[in-house]
N, C-alpha and C positions, 0 to 999 in steps of 0.2 A: 140364061146360063147361070148367072149368079144365084137366081132363085132356086134352081135345081141343086146347086152345091149346098146352099143353106138347108134345104129340106133333107138332103142326104145326111148332113152333119147332125141335124136334130134327131133324125131317126136312129143314127148310130148311138147317140147319147141315151136315148130312150131304151134301146135294146140293152146297152151295157148296164143301165140302172136296173132293168128287170133281171138281168143275170146276177148282179150283185145282191139283189134282194132275195133271190132264190137260193143263194149259196148259204149253208148252215154256219152259225157262229161256232167258234172253237169252244170245247168244254172248259169249265173253270178248273184251275189247278187243284189236285187232290189235297185234302187237309194233311197237315204234318202228322206223322205217327205219334202215338202217345209215348211218354217216357218209358224206357225199357225197365226201370226199377220199380215202377208203381205196381202194387198187387200183393197177393198172398204168396207165401212160400212155405215149404216143409223140407226137413232134411235130417241128416245124421251127423254125429261128430264123435271124436275120440281124442284122448290125450293123456296128460299126466297131472297129478295134483300133489302138493306137499304142504305141511302145516307151517304156520309162521310162529306159533308159540312153542317153545321147547322145554317147558317145565310144567310139573304138576305139584301142587303144594298139599301137604298133609299136616294138620295141626291136632295135637292131643293134649288134653288137660285132665287133671284129677277131679272127679266129682264126688268120690266117697273114699274114706280110709278109716281104719279103726283108730280109736283114740290112743295117743301115746301113753295114756294112763294104763291101758291094758297091755301094751307092748311098745317098746321103744322104736321099732323099725318100720311099721307100715307107712307113716307119714313120709319120711324121706324116700322110702322104696317106691311109693306111688308117684312122687314127683320125678324120680329118676326114670321110671318106666314111661311116664308121659313125655319126658324129654327124648328118650330113645326112640319113641314112636312119632317124632315130629321132624319134618325136614322138607326141603325142596328137591324134588327128584327130577333129574334131566331126562327128557325123552328125545329119541332120535327123530330128526326131520326127514324121514325116509319118504320116497316117492311112492305113489300108488296109481294104478290105472283108473281112468274115468271115461265113461262113454255113455251115450244116450241119443236123444233126438230133440229137435226143436221145431217150432212153427212160429210164424210171424207175419207182419204186414209192413210194407214200405210205401211211402208216398214221396215221389220226386217232385220238388217244386223249384222252379227256375231251372237254369241249365246245369247247375252244379251242386244242388243240395238234396239230401235224402233224409227224411225223418220216418220213424216207425217204432214198432215194439216187437219184442221177441220173448217167448216163454220156452223153457227147456226143462227136462228132467234127466238126471244122470245117475247111473249106478257106479259105485266105487268098490274096487277090489284091492285088498292088501293094504288098507289104511290103518290097521291096528298098530299103535305105538305103546311100548311098555318099558318099565324101568323098575329096578329094585334097589333098596338102600338098607344096609345093615349098620346099626349103631350100638355101641356099648357105653353106658353112662355110669360113672361111679355113684354108688348109692349112699355109702355110710362113712366115707373117709372123714368128712367134716365132724362126725361124732366120735372119731377115734377107732373105727372098725374098718380098716382098709381091706381090699380084696373082695368087696361085695358090689356086684354090678347088676344093672338092669339092661338086658339086651333085647333088641327088636329088629325084625326083618320086615320092612314095609315094601309092598309091591303094588304098583298102579298101572293102569292102562287106559287108553281112550281110543275111539275110532269114530269115523263118519261113514255110515253105511250107504247113504244116498244124498243127493243134493239137487235142488231145483232153484231156478231163478225166474223172475218176471222183470224185464228191463225195458226202459225206453232207449232209443238209439237216435243219434244225430250224426250225419256224415257229410263228407265233401267228396265230390267226384274229381279225382286227379285227371282222369280221362273218362269218356262216356262209359267205359266198362270196368274201371277200377275205382273202388270206393274205400275211403278210410273213415273210421267212425269211432266215437266214444259212446259208452253206454253205462247205465247204472240203474239200480232199483232194489227190489226185494229179493232176499235169499231165504231159503228154508231147507231143512235137512233133518235126517234121522241120526241122532248121536247117542253114544253110550260111553260110560266110564265105570271102572271098578277100582276099589282099593281094599287091600287086605293087610292085616298086621298079625304077626306071629312073634311072641316075645316070651321072655322068662327072666325072673330074678334069680341070680345065682350067687353063691358065696357061703362061707362057713357060718356066719352069724344068721344070715337069712335062712340057711338050711336048717339050723337048729330051731329057728322060730317057726318056719312055715313049710319046710320041705322043698325049697327052691321052686316056688309056684310059677307055672306057665300062665300066659294070657293070650287071647287071640280075638279077632273080630273081622268082619267083612261088610262092605257096603257097595251098593250098585246104583247107578243113575242111568235112565234111558228114557228119551222122549223125542218129539219133533220140536225143533227150535226154529224161530224166525229171526232173521237179521237183515243185513244189507250187503250189497255187492256193487262193484264199479270196475270198469276196465275199458278196453278198446281193441280194435283190430283192423284188418283189411279184408276186403272181399272183391273177387274178380269174376265178372260175368264172361266166362269163356265160350259159352254157346248162348243162343237166344233165350233159352229157358233154364240154363244151368249156371251155377256159380260155385266157387270154392272160396273158403275163408280160413284165416288163422286169427286167433284172438287170445288175449290174456284177461283173466278176471281175478280180483281179490274179493274174498268173502269173509264175513265176520258174523258168527252165530252167537257171540257173547260168551260170558263166563258162567259156569254152573258150580255151585257149592252144595255138597250133599253129605249126609252122615256116613261115616265109615264104621259105625258100630260102637259098642261099649266094651272094650277089653276089660276082663275081670280076672284077678288072681285069687285063687282059692287055696287055703292051707291043705297040704297033703300028708302031714306027719303030726303025730301027737306032740304037744308041747304047751307053752303058755297059752296058745290059741288052739282050741280043739280042731282036729282035722275036719275039713269040709266047711270051715268058716271062710266067708269072703273077706279077704284082707283089704283089697281096694278095687275100685271100679273107675275106669277112665272113659272119656268121651272123645271120639275122633271124628274129624271131618276132612274131606278132600275138596280141592278146588282146581278146576281145569278150564282152560279157555279153548274154544273151537273156532279157529280162524285159519285161513290158508290161501293158497295160490293155485290157479288153474291155467294151464297152457294147452290148447287143443286146436285141432283142425277139423273142418267139416265141409260138407257138400250140401247144396240146397237146390231143390227144384222149384221154379217160379211158375205159378199158374198164369197163363196168358189170357185171363178173362177179359181184360180191357180191349183186346184187339180181336176178339172172336168174330168170325165172319157172320154176316146177316144174310139169311137165305130169303129171297123174295119170290113168291109164287105169282104166276100170271093169273 
């Protein structure tokens, strides 16, 4: 009896072992999904921009005048004209619309950090800033001839027509879908500036000498400039492939100095100096800085290449 019980027990153990061996092992757990921020993206943005520098400088100096031995007045008159055509002109810090597109790449490392780069190009509308300054400078009072003046109206403007940046970014994830970041790098843009001077020497003594001669000049500068930019912002991944951002950037394309021409006064009336004689010639230059601020919002589409499905054929 005992032998039968032992045989039955051994058979049951053998059968259970066969059943356990035949049962399939559970599959291994799936690998964790790749970080949602890693990959390329492309998008659009729009916002506003305004300049940080609020002045343009114009400097004028005499480079030629007739000898006082020929006539008493051209030396002081040229210095007064140069002084009248010199000044610091305030320009308004008005806002302008800026908009364009960007593309970039992010790499998420660790649970909370994102690094990458971004390049953008922007058009700017309404960025022209201008100013005018009128000055009258006494020309001959020091020589005992009051009431003789050099007058000048100086007009300047500047503008940034377009702007691009190439920036590195480093950010921290407050939540898996909300990124705050700082960035900085290269800025480049198309800039232009002009300066014009319209002046005249007026007065009884100057009129007898030279017929109250006018003078004028014009200068222009236009080129693509390279500088730097820095800023920061926040970006929210509101859908698996879509994010929205707001950011601030400061840019600086440097200062440019250019010739504003050579104002020349020419005698218009017969007298001690024949009509048509150049009484004096001035040299003018303008200096303007191109730097400013950008606040903009944008939307990005993130390419999900890292998690693209793999199709296996039998």
